C-alpha positions in Angstrom: -47.3 -46.8 -10.1 -43.8 -45.4 -11.0 -40.9 -47.7 -10.8 -38.3 -45.0 -9.9 -36.5 -45.7 -6.7 -37.6 -43.4 -3.9 -34.8 -41.0 -2.8 -35.6 -39.7 0.5 -32.7 -38.0 2.6 -31.3 -40.7 5.0 -31.4 -38.3 7.9 -35.3 -38.4 7.6 -35.2 -42.3 7.8 -32.5 -42.4 10.6 -34.2 -39.6 12.4 -37.5 -41.6 12.5 -35.6 -44.6 13.5 -33.9 -42.7 16.4 -37.2 -41.2 17.8 -39.0 -44.4 17.5 -36.3 -46.3 19.3 -36.4 -43.6 22.1 -40.0 -44.3 22.3 -39.4 -48.0 22.9 -36.5 -47.3 25.3 -38.8 -45.2 27.4 -41.4 -47.8 27.3 -38.9 -50.1 28.8 -37.6 -47.7 31.4 -41.2 -46.9 32.8 -41.5 -50.8 33.2 -38.2 -51.1 35.0 -36.6 -53.2 32.6 -32.6 -53.7 32.2 -30.5 -52.6 29.3 -31.2 -55.7 27.4 -34.9 -55.2 27.6 -34.4 -51.5 26.7 -32.4 -52.5 23.8 -34.9 -55.0 22.5 -37.9 -52.7 22.8 -36.0 -49.8 21.1 -34.9 -52.2 18.2 -38.6 -53.5 17.8 -40.1 -49.8 17.7 -37.4 -48.4 15.6 -37.1 -51.1 13.0 -39.9 -53.4 13.4 -42.2 -51.8 10.6 -39.3 -52.0 8.1 -38.5 -55.6 9.1 -42.1 -56.7 8.6 -42.3 -54.8 5.1 -39.0 -56.5 4.0 -39.3 -59.9 5.5 -43.1 -60.7 4.9 -44.5 -58.5 2.2 -41.6 -57.8 -0.2 -39.1 -60.4 0.7 -36.5 -59.2 -1.8 -33.2 -60.3 0.0 -31.8 -59.1 3.5 -34.0 -56.2 4.9 -32.7 -52.5 4.5 -32.2 -52.3 8.3 -29.6 -55.1 8.0 -27.9 -53.8 5.0 -27.1 -50.3 6.1 -25.4 -49.8 9.4 -26.9 -46.5 10.1 -30.3 -48.1 11.1 -28.5 -50.0 14.0 -26.5 -47.0 15.0 -29.6 -45.0 15.3 -31.2 -47.5 17.5 -28.2 -47.6 19.7 -28.2 -43.8 19.9 -31.9 -43.8 20.9 -31.1 -46.3 23.6 -28.3 -44.3 24.9 -30.4 -40.9 24.9 -33.2 -42.5 26.7 -31.0 -44.5 29.2 -28.8 -41.5 30.1 -31.1 -38.7 30.0 -34.6 -40.2 30.5 -35.2 -37.7 33.3 -34.9 -34.9 30.8 -36.5 -36.9 27.7 -39.7 -37.4 29.4 -40.3 -33.7 29.6 -40.2 -33.6 25.9 -43.1 -36.1 25.2 -45.2 -33.6 23.4 -42.3 -32.6 21.2 -41.6 -36.3 20.4 -45.3 -36.7 19.3 -44.9 -34.2 16.7 -41.6 -35.4 15.4 -43.0 -39.0 15.5 -45.8 -37.7 13.3 -43.2 -36.7 10.8 -41.6 -40.1 11.0 -44.9 -41.7 10.6 -45.4 -40.1 7.2 -41.8 -40.8 6.1 -42.1 -44.5 6.9 -45.5 -44.8 5.3 -44.3 -43.4 2.2 -41.2 -45.5 2.0 -43.2 -48.6 2.6 -45.9 -47.8 0.0 -43.3 -46.9 -2.6 -41.2 -50.1 -2.1 -44.1 -52.2 -2.2 -45.3 -50.7 -5.5 -41.9 -51.1 -7.0 -41.9 -54.6 -5.9 -45.2 -55.1 -8.1 -47.8 -55.2 -5.2 -51.3 -54.0 -6.1 -52.3 -50.5 -5.2 -54.3 -51.5 -2.1 -51.5 -53.8 -0.9 -49.1 -51.1 -1.5 -51.0 -48.8 0.7 -51.5 -51.6 3.3 -47.5 -52.1 3.6 -47.1 -48.6 4.0 -49.3 -48.5 6.9 -47.8 -51.6 8.6 -44.3 -50.0 7.8 -45.4 -46.9 9.7 -47.0 -48.5 12.7 -45.7 -52.3 12.8 -43.0 -51.3 15.3 -45.2 -50.2 18.0 -47.4 -53.2 17.4 -44.5 -55.6 17.9 -43.5 -53.9 21.0 -46.9 -54.3 22.6 -47.1 -57.9 21.7 -43.7 -58.7 23.2 -44.8 -56.9 26.5 -48.3 -58.4 26.6 -49.8 -54.9 26.4 -53.1 -54.4 24.7 -52.0 -52.3 21.7 -53.1 -48.7 21.5 -53.7 -49.2 17.9 -56.7 -51.2 18.6 -58.4 -48.7 21.0 -60.3 -45.7 20.3 -57.8 -42.7 20.3 -56.2 -39.9 18.4 -55.5 -40.4 14.9 -52.5 -42.8 14.3 -53.2 -45.6 11.9 -55.9 -43.3 10.3 -53.1 -40.6 9.8 -50.8 -43.2 8.1 -53.5 -44.4 6.0 -54.4 -40.9 4.7 -50.9 -40.4 4.0 -50.2 -43.5 2.1 -53.5 -43.2 0.1 -52.8 -39.6 -0.9 -49.4 -40.7 -2.3 -51.0 -43.4 -4.4 -53.8 -40.9 -5.5 -51.3 -38.2 -6.5 -48.7 -40.5 -8.3 -51.2 -42.8 -10.1 -54.3 -40.8 -10.9 -52.8 -37.1 -10.9 -49.5 -38.3 -12.3 -47.3 -36.0 -10.2 -43.6 -36.4 -9.9 -42.6 -38.7 -7.0 -40.4 -35.9 -5.6 -43.5 -33.9 -5.1 -45.9 -36.8 -4.0 -43.6 -37.9 -1.4 -43.7 -34.4 0.5 -47.5 -34.3 -0.1 -48.0 -37.6 1.6 -45.7 -36.7 4.4 -47.6 -33.4 4.9 -50.9 -35.1 4.9 -49.9 -37.7 7.7 -48.2 -35.1 9.7 -51.3 -32.8 9.4 -53.9 -35.4 10.3 -51.7 -36.5 13.2 -50.9 -33.0 14.5 -54.5 -32.0 14.3 -55.8 -35.0 16.1 -53.3 -34.0 18.9 -53.9 -30.3 19.1 -57.9 -30.5 18.8 -57.9 -33.9 20.6 -59.8 -35.6 17.9 -60.4 -39.2 18.6 -61.9 -42.3 17.0 -65.0 -43.8 18.5 -65.8 -47.3 19.5 -68.2 -49.3 17.4 -70.1 -50.7 20.4 -70.6 -48.1 23.3 -69.6 -49.3 26.6 -72.7 -50.6 28.6 -73.7 -48.2 31.6 -73.6 -50.1 34.9 -77.0 -50.7 36.3 -78.2 -47.9 38.6 -76.2 -45.3 36.8 -77.7 -42.7 34.6 -81.2 -43.5 35.7 -83.6 -40.6 36.3 -84.1 -40.0 40.0 
């Protein structure tokens, strides 16, 4: 994998942080939390994946979210947007799904690249990229004692992040394309997979089908 530093426009990173923070804040509002609970869930949703990446897997000094004030300001902006305008924000849930898909791809690429630069193996780099992309929502669900949607059959989320991170590794390592191109390929793959699953309602299936209650489905 290349060791050059990934240079994504900061507005993509901050924009994704803002939108994920809004998602966490809206979750808190629907559960009737106060402003403290709202901020905590927004912080976990917006920065959780990056904190897991930097604090557990890479562990190269202070996490990026703590070194650049823009990340925390993005979370605060997400809290204010959700708290003050939640009646209007709730009407844009479908739009946020698509923008969230863009952030999912960006975070996946950032995590995969930073992990590869840190010397992790290719499978580990892909894994860290997926964690970077979906870790925030997982932390949020753990804190609220909610069964995570990541573990349930549903529209592609982890699958989309995995596809994007894998395409980045393939395009960079085996096709030897420049990082400036492979970044956008991976984001496009993630965004495309996630968007198509929303539009066409593609869903994963459970390994073991649910048992049919006795008496239901029997021939009359």
